[in-house]
PAZAPA-4460 file (N, C-alpha, C; in steps of 0.05 Angstrom, whole numbers, plus 32768, in hexadecimal, padded with zeros to 4 digits):
% residues 208
    n_x    n_y    n_z   ca_x   ca_y   ca_z    c_x    c_y    c_z   seq   type   mol
   80ED   7AA6   8243   80DD   7AA8   822B   80ED   7A9C   8213     1      M     A
   80DF   7A8D   8203   80EC   7A81   81EC   80E5   7A90   81D3     2      F     A
   80F8   7A94   81C2   80F4   7AA2   81A9   80F5   7A8F   8192     3      W     A
   80E3   7A91   8180   80E3   7A80   8168   80F9   7A89   8155     4      R     A
   8109   7A76   814C   811F   7A7C   813A   8113   7A86   8120     5      K     A
   811D   7A9D   8117   8114   7AA8   80FE   8121   7A99   80E7     6      R     A
   8112   7A93   80D3   811C   7A84   80BC   812E   7A96   80AB     7      K     A
   8145   7A8D   80A5   8158   7A9D   8095   8156   7A96   8078     8      K     A
   8161   7AA8   8067   8161   7AA3   804A   8170   7A8A   8044     9      A     A
   8186   7A85   8054   8197   7A6E   804E   8188   7A53   8052    10      E     A
   8172   7A54   8062   8163   7A3C   8067   8155   7A31   804E    11      D     A
   8153   7A42   8039   8144   7A3A   8021   8155   7A28   8010    12      H     A
   816F   7A26   8014   8180   7A18   8001   8196   7A08   800F    13      V     A
   81A2   79F7   7FFF   81BB   79EA   8008   81D2   79F5   7FF7    14      S     A
   81EA   79EB   7FFC   8201   79F7   7FEF   8203   79F0   7FD1    15      D     A
   81F1   79DF   7FC8   81F2   79D7   7FAC   81DF   79E6   7F9A    16      D     A
   81D3   79FB   7FA4   81BF   7A0A   7F94   81CB   7A1D   7F80    17      S     A
   81BE   7A1F   7F69   81C6   7A32   7F54   81AD   7A43   7F4C    18      W     A
   81B2   7A5C   7F46   819E   7A6E   7F3C   81A2   7A72   7F1E    19      L     A
   818E   7A6B   7F0E   8190   7A6D   7EF1   817A   7A81   7EE8    20      V     A
   8183   7A97   7EDC   8172   7AAD   7ED5   8170   7AAF   7EB7    21      V     A
   8157   7AAF   7EAC   8153   7AB3   7E8F   814B   7ACF   7E8A    22      G     A
   8159   7ADE   7E7A   8153   7AFA   7E75   813E   7AFD   7E5F    23      L     A
   812E   7B12   7E62   811A   7B18   7E4E   8108   7B2F   7E58    24      G     A
   80F5   7B36   7E48   80E1   7B4A   7E50   80C6   7B3D   7E55    25      N     A
   80B5   7B48   7E66   809C   7B3C   7E6D   8086   7B41   7E58    26      P     A
   8073   7B2E   7E57   805B   7B32   7E47   805C   7B24   7E2C    27      G     A
   8044   7B20   7E21   8042   7B11   7E08   804F   7B20   7DF1    28      A     A
   8051   7B3A   7DF2   805D   7B4A   7DDD   807A   7B42   7DD8    29      K     A
   8087   7B3A   7DED   80A4   7B34   7DEB   80AC   7B17   7DEC    30      Y     A
   809A   7B06   7DF3   80A2   7AEA   7DFB   80AF   7ADB   7DE4    31      E     A
   80A9   7AE1   7DCB   80B4   7AD3   7DB4   80CB   7AE2   7DA7    32      A     A
   80D5   7AF7   7DB3   80EA   7B07   7DA6   8105   7AFD   7DAD    33      T     A
   8119   7B06   7D9D   8135   7AFD   7DA1   813F   7B04   7DBD    34      R     A
   8137   7B1B   7DC7   8141   7B24   7DE1   8137   7B12   7DF8    35      H     A
   8123   7B02   7DF3   8119   7AF0   7E07   8122   7AD3   7E05    36      N     A
   8137   7ACF   7DF5   8140   7AB3   7DF0   814B   7AA7   7E0A    37      V     A
   8155   7AB7   7E1D   815E   7AAD   7E36   8147   7AA0   7E46    38      G     A
   8130   7AAE   7E46   8118   7AA3   7E54   810E   7A8A   7E45    39      Q     A
   8110   7A8A   7E2B   8107   7A72   7E1C   8118   7A5A   7E24    40      M     A
   8132   7A5E   7E26   8143   7A48   7E2E   813E   7A3F   7E4A    41      A     A
   8137   7A52   7E5B   8130   7A4C   7E77   8117   7A3A   7E79    42      L     A
   8104   7A3F   7E67   80EC   7A2F   7E66   80F3   7A12   7E5F    43      D     A
   8107   7A0E   7E4D   8110   79F3   7E46   811C   79E6   7E5F    44      V     A
   812C   79F5   7E6D   8139   79EA   7E85   8124   79E3   7E9B    45      L     A
   8110   79F4   7E9E   80FB   79EF   7EB1   80EC   79D5   7EAA    46      A     A
   80E7   79D1   7E91   80DA   79B8   7E89   80EA   799F   7E90    47      G     A
   8104   79A1   7E8E   8115   798B   7E94   8115   7983   7EB2    48      R     A
   8113   7998   7EC3   8114   7992   7EE0   80F9   7990   7EEC    49      I     A
   80E4   7993   7EDB   80C9   7991   7EE6   80C1   79A9   7EF6    50      G     A
   80CD   79C0   7EF1   80C6   79D8   7F01   80B0   79E8   7EF4    51      G     A
   80A0   79F4   7F05   808A   7A06   7EFD   808E   7A21   7F08    52      R     A
   808C   7A35   7EF7   8091   7A51   7F00   807A   7A5B   7F10    53      F     A
   8080   7A68   7F27   806C   7A75   7F37   8077   7A8F   7F42    54      S     A
   8065   7AA1   7F4B   806D   7ABB   7F54   807F   7AB9   7F6D    55      A     A
   8093   7ACA   7F6E   80A5   7ACB   7F85   80A7   7AE7   7F8F    56      H     A
   80AB   7AEB   7FA9   80AB   7B05   7FB5   80C1   7B18   7FAC    57      R     A
   80D5   7B0D   7F9D   80EB   7B1D   7F93   80E4   7B2B   7F79    58      T     A
   80CB   7B29   7F70   80C3   7B36   7F57   80CA   7B25   7F3F    59      G     A
   80CB   7B0B   7F43   80D1   7AF8   7F2D   80BE   7AE1   7F2E    60      S     A
   80BF   7AD1   7F18   80B2   7AB7   7F18   80C7   7AA2   7F1B    61      R     A
   80C3   7A8F   7F2C   80D8   7A7C   7F34   80CE   7A5F   7F31    62      V     A
   80E0   7A4E   7F27   80DB   7A31   7F27   80F3   7A23   7F33    63      A     A
   80EF   7A0E   7F42   8104   7A00   7F50   8104   79E2   7F49    64      E     A
   811B   79D7   7F49   811D   79BA   7F44   813A   79B2   7F43    65      G     A
   813E   7998   7F3D   8159   798D   7F3C   815F   7982   7F21    66      R     A
   8178   7983   7F18   8180   7979   7EFE   817A   795B   7EFD    67      V     A
   817E   794D   7F14   8179   7931   7F17   8175   792B   7F34    68      R     A
   8169   7915   7F3C   8166   790F   7F58   8180   7910   7F67    69      P     A
   8181   7920   7F7C   819A   7922   7F8B   81AE   7936   7F80    70      G     A
   81A7   7941   7F68   81B9   7954   7F5B   81B6   7970   7F65    71      G     A
   81C5   7983   7F5A   81C4   799E   7F63   81A8   79AA   7F60    72      P     A
   81A1   79BC   7F72   8187   79C9   7F70   8189   79E2   7F5E    73      K     A
   8176   79E5   7F4C   8174   79FC   7F3A   815D   7A0E   7F42    74      L     A
   8162   7A27   7F45   814D   7A3B   7F49   814C   7A4B   7F2F    75      V     A
   8137   7A47   7F1F   8134   7A55   7F05   8123   7A6D   7F09    76      L     A
   812B   7A84   7EFC   811D   7A9D   7F01   811A   7AAE   7EE8    77      A     A
   8103   7ABA   7EE6   80FD   7ACF   7ED2   80F3   7AE8   7EE1    78      K     A
   8100   7AFE   7EDC   80F7   7B17   7EE8   80DC   7B1F   7EDD    79      S     A
   80CB   7B2B   7EEE   80B2   7B36   7EE5   80B5   7B51   7ED7    80      N     A
   80CD   7B5D   7ED9   80D2   7B77   7ECD   80E0   7B75   7EB2    81      G     A
   80E9   7B8C   7EA9   80F5   7B8D   7E8E   8113   7B86   7E90    82      Y     A
   811E   7B81   7E79   813A   7B78   7E77   814E   7B8A   7E86    83      M     A
   814B   7BA4   7E83   815E   7BB6   7E8F   815B   7BB9   7EAD    84      N     A
   8148   7BAB   7EB9   8145   7BAC   7ED7   8148   7B90   7EE2    85      T     A
   8157   7B7F   7ED5   815B   7B63   7EDD   816B   7B60   7EF6    86      S     A
   817C   7B74   7EFD   818E   7B72   7F13   8181   7B70   7F2E    87      G     A
   816D   7B81   7F34   8161   7B80   7F4E   8155   7B65   7F55    88      G     A
   8144   7B59   7F43   8139   7B3F   7F49   814E   7B29   7F4B    89      P     A
   8163   7B2A   7F3A   8178   7B16   7F3B   8187   7B18   7F56    90      T     A
   818E   7B30   7F5E   819C   7B33   7F78   818A   7B2A   7F8F    91      S     A
   8171   7B31   7F8E   815E   7B29   7FA4   815C   7B0B   7FA5    92      A     A
   815B   7AFE   7F8F   8159   7AE0   7F8E   8172   7AD4   7F99    93      L     A
   8189   7ADE   7F91   81A3   7AD3   7F9A   81A5   7AD6   7FB9    94      A     A
   819B   7AEC   7FC4   819C   7AEF   7FE1   8187   7ADD   7FEE    95      K     A
   8170   7ADB   7FE3   815B   7ACB   7FEF   8162   7AAE   7FF0    96      Y     A
   816E   7AA4   7FDB   8176   7A87   7FDA   8193   7A82   7FE2    97      F     A
   81A1   7A97   7FEA   81BC   7A94   7FF3   81CF   7A8A   7FDE    98      G     A
   81CC   7A93   7FC6   81DD   7A89   7FAF   81F2   7A9F   7FA9    99      V     A
   820C   7A98   7FA9   8221   7AAB   7FA3   8222   7AB0   7F84   100      P     A
   822F   7AC6   7F7D   8230   7ACE   7F61   823B   7AB9   7F4F   101      A     A
   824E   7AA9   7F59   825B   7A95   7F48   8249   7A7D   7F43   102      E     A
   8231   7A7C   7F50   821D   7A67   7F49   8204   7A74   7F3E   103      R     A
   8207   7A8C   7F33   81F1   7A99   7F24   81F7   7A96   7F07   104      V     A
   81E4   7A8A   7EF8   81E6   7A86   7EDB   81D1   7A97   7ECD   105      I     A
   81DA   7AA8   7EBA   81C7   7AB9   7EAB   81C6   7AB0   7E8E   106      V     A
   81AE   7AA9   7E85   81AA   7AA2   7E69   81A1   7ABB   7E5A   107      L     A
   81AF   7AC2   7E44   81A8   7ADB   7E37   81AF   7ADA   7E19   108      H     A
   81A2   7AEC   7E0A   81A7   7AEF   7DEE   81C2   7AFD   7DE9   109      D     A
   81CF   7AF6   7DD3   81E9   7B01   7DCE   81EB   7B08   7DB0   110      E     A
   81EC   7B22   7DAB   81EF   7B2C   7D90   8209   7B25   7D83   111      L     A
   821E   7B23   7D92   8239   7B1E   7D88   823F   7B01   7D81   112      D     A
   822B   7AF0   7D84   822E   7AD4   7D7C   821B   7ACE   7D65   113      L     A
   8223   7ABD   7D52   8210   7AB6   7D3C   81F8   7AA6   7D48   114      P     A
   81E2   7AA8   7D3B   81CB   7A99   7D43   81D2   7A7B   7D44   115      F     A
   81C6   7A6D   7D57   81CB   7A50   7D5A   81E6   7A4A   7D67   116      D     A
   81F1   7A5D   7D75   820A   7A59   7D83   8206   7A5E   7DA1   117      T     A
   8212   7A4E   7DB2   8211   7A51   7DCF   822E   7A51   7DDA   118      V     A
   8234   7A66   7DE9   824E   7A67   7DF6   824B   7A6F   7E14   119      K     A
   825F   7A68   7E23   825E   7A6C   7E40   8275   7A7D   7E4A   120      L     A
   8270   7A8C   7E5E   8286   7A9C   7E6B   827E   7AA3   7E87   121      K     A
   8292   7AAC   7E96   828E   7AB7   7EB0   829A   7AD3   7EB1   122      Q     A
   828B   7AE6   7EBB   8295   7B01   7EBE   8298   7B0F   7EA3   123      G     A
   82A8   7B24   7EA3   82AB   7B34   7E8B   8298   7B4B   7E8A   124      G     A
   8298   7B59   7E74   8287   7B70   7E70   826B   7B68   7E68   125      G     A
   825A   7B7D   7E64   823E   7B78   7E5D   823A   7B7B   7E3F   126      H     A
   824D   7B86   7E30   824A   7B89   7E13   8232   7B99   7E0A   127      G     A
   8229   7BAC   7E1B   8212   7BBB   7E14   81F7   7BAE   7E1B   128      G     A
   81F8   7B97   7E27   81DF   7B88   7E2E   81D5   7B93   7E48   129      H     A
   81BE   7BA1   7E48   81B5   7BAE   7E60   81AD   7B9B   7E76   130      N     A
   81A4   7B84   7E70   819E   7B70   7E85   81B7   7B68   7E94   131      G     A
   81CC   7B62   7E85   81E5   7B5A   7E92   81F1   7B71   7EA3   132      L     A
   81EF   7B89   7E98   81F9   7BA0   7EA6   81EB   7BA4   7EC1   133      R     A
   81D1   7BA1   7EC1   81C2   7BA5   7ED9   81C7   7B8F   7EEE   134      D     A
   81CA   7B77   7EE4   81D0   7B61   7EF7   81EC   7B64   7F03   135      I     A
   8200   7B6C   7EF4   821B   7B70   7EFE   821A   7B86   7F13   136      A     A
   820B   7B9B   7F0E   8209   7BB1   7F21   81FC   7BA8   7F3B   137      K     A
   81E6   7B99   7F39   81D6   7B91   7F51   81E5   7B7C   7F61   138      A     A
   81F4   7B6A   7F54   8203   7B56   7F62   821E   7B61   7F6D   139      L     A
   8225   7B79   7F63   823E   7B86   7F6A   8256   7B76   7F60   140      A     A
   8252   7B66   7F4B   8267   7B57   7F3E   825E   7B4D   7F23   141      T     A
   8270   7B4C   7F0F   8268   7B41   7EF6   826E   7B23   7EF4   142      P     A
   8277   7B17   7F0A   8282   7AFC   7F0A   826C   7AE6   7F0C   143      E     A
   8255   7AEB   7EFF   8242   7AD6   7EFD   8246   7AC7   7EE2   144      F     A
   823A   7AB0   7EE0   823D   7AA0   7EC8   8229   7AA8   7EB3   145      L     A
   8231   7AA6   7E99   821E   7AAE   7E84   821D   7A97   7E6F   146      R     A
   8205   7A91   7E67   8200   7A81   7E4F   81F8   7A94   7E39   147      V     A
   8209   7A98   7E26   8206   7AAC   7E11   81F9   7A9E   7DF9   148      R     A
   81E0   7AA5   7DF3   81D1   7A98   7DDE   81D1   7AAA   7DC5   149      I     A
   81DF   7AA1   7DB0   81E3   7AB1   7D99   81C9   7AB7   7D89   150      G     A
   81C5   7AD1   7D83   81AE   7AD8   7D72   81B8   7AE7   7D59   151      I     A
   81D2   7AEB   7D57   81DD   7AF8   7D3F   81D8   7B16   7D3E   152      G     A
   81E5   7B22   7D2B   81E2   7B3F   7D27   81CB   7B45   7D14   153      R     A
   81BF   7B5D   7D16   81A9   7B64   7D04   81B3   7B68   7CE8   154      P     A
   81A2   7B62   7CD4   81AA   7B65   7CB8   81AB   7B83   7CB1   155      P     A
   81BC   7B8A   7C9E   81BC   7BA5   7C93   81C1   7BBA   7CA8   156      G     A
   81B1   7BCF   7CA7   81B4   7BE5   7CBA   81A0   7BE5   7CD1   157      Q     A
   8193   7BCE   7CD5   817F   7BCC   7CEA   818B   7BD2   7D05   158      Q     A
   817D   7BE1   7D15   8185   7BE8   7D30   8185   7BCF   7D41   159      D     A
   819B   7BC8   7D4F   819B   7BB1   7D60   8185   7BB1   7D75   160      P     A
   817E   7BC9   7D7F   8169   7BCB   7D93   814E   7BC3   7D88   161      A     A
   814A   7BC7   7D6E   8131   7BBE   7D61   8133   7BA0   7D5B   162      D     A
   814A   7B97   7D53   814E   7B7C   7D4B   8148   7B68   7D62   163      F     A
   8152   7B6E   7D7A   814F   7B5C   7D90   8132   7B5A   7D99   164      V     A
   8122   7B6E   7D92   8105   7B6E   7D9B   80F3   7B63   7D85   165      L     A
   80FE   7B57   7D70   80EF   7B4B   7D5B   80EE   7B2C   7D60   166      K     A
   80D9   7B1F   7D57   80D8   7B02   7D58   80EE   7AF5   7D46   167      P     A
   80F5   7ADD   7D4B   8108   7ACF   7D3A   80FC   7ACB   7D1E   168      F     A
   810D   7ACC   7D0A   8104   7AC7   7CEF   80FD   7AAA   7CEA   169      G     A
   80F1   7AA5   7CD2   80E8   7A8A   7CCC   80FE   7A75   7CCC   170      T     A
   8114   7A7B   7CC0   812A   7A68   7CC0   8136   7A64   7CDC   171      S     A
   8136   7A79   7CEC   8140   7A77   7D07   812E   7A65   7D18   172      E     A
   8114   7A69   7D14   8101   7A5A   7D24   8103   7A3C   7D1F   173      R     A
   810C   7A34   7D07   810F   7A18   7D01   8125   7A0B   7D12   174      A     A
   8138   7A1B   7D1B   814F   7A10   7D2B   814E   7A1A   7D48   175      N     A
   813A   7A2A   7D4F   8139   7A36   7D69   8138   7A21   7D7F   176      L     A
   8128   7A0C   7D7B   8125   79F7   7D8F   8140   79EB   7D97   177      G     A
   8151   79E5   7D83   816B   79DA   7D88   817C   79ED   7D98   178      V     A
   817B   7A07   7D91   818B   7A1B   7D9F   8183   7A1D   7DBC   179      L     A
   8169   7A1C   7DC2   815F   7A1D   7DDD   8168   7A04   7DED   180      L     A
   8167   79ED   7DE0   8170   79D5   7DEE   818E   79D7   7DF4   181      E     A
   819E   79E1   7DE1   81BA   79E5   7DE5   81C0   79F8   7DFD   182      D     A
   81B0   7A0D   7DFE   81B4   7A20   7E14   81AE   7A14   7E2F   183      A     A
   8198   7A04   7E30   8191   79F6   7E48   81A7   79E1   7E4F   184      A     A
   81B1   79D3   7E3B   81C7   79C1   7E40   81DF   79CF   7E4C   185      D     A
   81E5   79E7   7E41   81FC   79F6   7E4B   81F9   79FE   7E68   186      A     A
   81E1   7A06   7E70   81DC   7A0D   7E8C   81E0   79F5   7E9E   187      A     A
   81D6   79DE   7E95   81DA   79C6   7EA5   81F8   79BE   7EA6   188      E     A
   8206   79C3   7E91   8223   79BC   7E90   8233   79CE   7EA4   189      A     A
   822B   79E7   7EA6   8239   79F8   7EB9   8235   79EE   7ED5   190      L     A
   821D   79E4   7EDB   8218   79DA   7EF6   8226   79BF   7EFB   191      V     A
   8225   79AE   7EE8   822F   7992   7EEB   824D   798F   7EE7   192      D     A
   8258   799F   7ED4   8274   799B   7ECB   8287   79B2   7ED2   193      E     A
   827C   79CA   7ED7   828C   79E1   7EDC   8291   79F0   7EC2   194      G     A
   829B   7A09   7EC4   829D   7A1B   7EAD   82B1   7A10   7E98   195      L     A
   82C9   7A08   7EA0   82DD   7A00   7E8C   82D4   79E9   7E7B   196      L     A
   82CA   79D4   7E88   82C1   79BC   7E79   82A9   79C3   7E67   197      A     A
   8297   79D3   7E71   8280   79DB   7E61   8288   79EC   7E49   198      A     A
   829B   79FE   7E4D   82A5   7A0E   7E37   82B2   79FD   7E22   199      Q     A
   82C2   79EA   7E2B   82D0   79D8   7E17   82BC   79C9   7E06   200      Q     A
   82A6   79C1   7E13   8292   79B1   7E04   8283   79C3   7DF0   201      R     A
   8279   79D9   7DF9   8268   79EA   7DE8   8277   79FB   7DD5   202      F     A
   828F   7A05   7DDD   829E   7A16   7DCB   82AA   7A06   7DB4   203      H     A
   82B3   79ED   7DBA   82BE   79DD   7DA4   82A8   79D5   7D90   204      S     A
   828F   79D2   7D9B   8279   79CB   7D89   8274   79E2   7D76   205      R     A
   8274   79FB   7D7F   826E   7A12   7D6E   8284   7A17   7D5A   206      S     A
   829C   7A0D   7D5F   82B3   7A11   7D4D   82B3   79FE   7D36   207      A     A
   82A3   79E8   7D38   82A3   79D4   7D23   8295   79DD   7D0A   208      Q     A
***
C-alpha cells in the first residue's frame, strides 16, 4: 500500500522567507489611531510588493510577495484579534511558514520615541507594550526584530492608554505618510541589509 506524503508546514516556504507583523486593533474604530501605526506601515509595504490581504487559518489576514523578483519572500500579517493577543497568531504564523524568531519583524507604535522617528532593534524588553509582551511570551523568546515607529508622549497629564487610542492630530497627519514610508523602508532594510547596517542608516538619520 502506498501512502500519500502529508504536506508539511515547511513546504510553504524557502529559507529566505520573513514574517512581518503589523500591530494594531481590529475594526474601523481603531484603524486610524496611533496604536495602529504598525498596521498602517504594513499596508504601505503590502502595496510595494503587490500583496493583497486575505483570511488565513491562523486567525490573521496575510499577504505574500517579494521585495523584488528573486528577492526574499515576505509574509505580511495582521492579527484579527486585539493588540494584547498578538502572540498567538504570530506564533502560529511563524510555525506555519517555518520562520524562526530572528526572521520575524514586528512593526509597532513607540511612545518613547518622538513622532516621525523610526528606530530598529532586536530583542530587549517590551516597555509596557502589551502586543510585544504577548508576542515574546508566545514565541518563547524576545529575540524578534522590531521596527519602532515613534508616536511621542501624550501632552500634559493625558493617560498614555487613552493617547494611543486617539487618531493622529492635524499636524501629525501632514507628516504621517512620510513616517509610514520610512517604517516600510526600515523593514525592507532589515531583510536586505541586516540589523546593524539598517540601524546605522536609520538611527543616524534621526540624530540629524
